[in-house]
N, C-alpha and C positions, 0 to 999 in steps of 0.2 A: 504494499499499500504505500502511495507516495505521500511525502510529508505535508503537501498542500491539502490534499484530501483529508488526511487525518486531522489537520488543524480545523478544516471545514466541519468535520463530524463533531469535534470538540465544541466548537461554537455553537452548532446546532443544539447540542445536548444542553449546553449552558442556557440557551434561549428557551429551550423546553422547560428547564427547571425553574427559571425566573419568570416566565410569563404568568399572567393572572390565571387562576384556577379555572378549567374549562376551556382555555384557548389553546391548548396543546395541539389539537387537530389542525387549527389554521396555521400554527407556526410550522408544523411538519409538512402541511401541503404547500406552504409557500417555499419550501426547499425540497420538493419532491425528487430532485435530480440527485439528492444525497441519500435517499432512502433505498438502500441495498443491503446485501449481505454484510458488507464491510461495516456500515453503520450499525447493524444489529450485533455484530461482534464487538465494536466499540462500546455499545451500550452494556454488553455483558462484562467487559473489562472494567469499565467505570463503576458498574454496580458492586463488583468484587472490591474495588478500591474503597468505595463508600462504606461497604460492610466492614472492612478491615479497620476503618477509621472510627466505627461506632454509629455511623449514620444509617440505621436499618431501614428507616421510613423512605429515604431516597433510594437506597439500594433495592428495596422491594419494588418501588414505582419503576425504576429503570428495567428490572427484570420483567415486570408485567408488560411494559412498553415493548421490550425485545420479543417477548412472546407473541404479542399481538401483531407487530410488524413481520415477525418470522412466518406467522400463519398467512398473513396477507400476501407475502412474497413467495409463499409456498416453498419455503426453505426446508432442507431435510431436517428432521427432528433432532438428529445429532448435532446440529449447529445451533439449536436453541437451548436455552437454559433449562435445567431439570425443574420439575415441580416439586 
């Protein structure tokens, strides 16, 4: 994954986490070109980092988002976080 795309993923995750509650779908749809398997993988990585830091709520939110996007992208179940 190239560094520019990685940075774009991180910025999108930050936007999703800081947007007003309920506006996440609009934020994601405004950057639909970034919604792919790499973004789902980045969500999983960031959620693991948040969990290690003790931010379980954010970690759980990101895992749920990764699951939803993974299903909508029809990703292989082994690429999605475990339940």
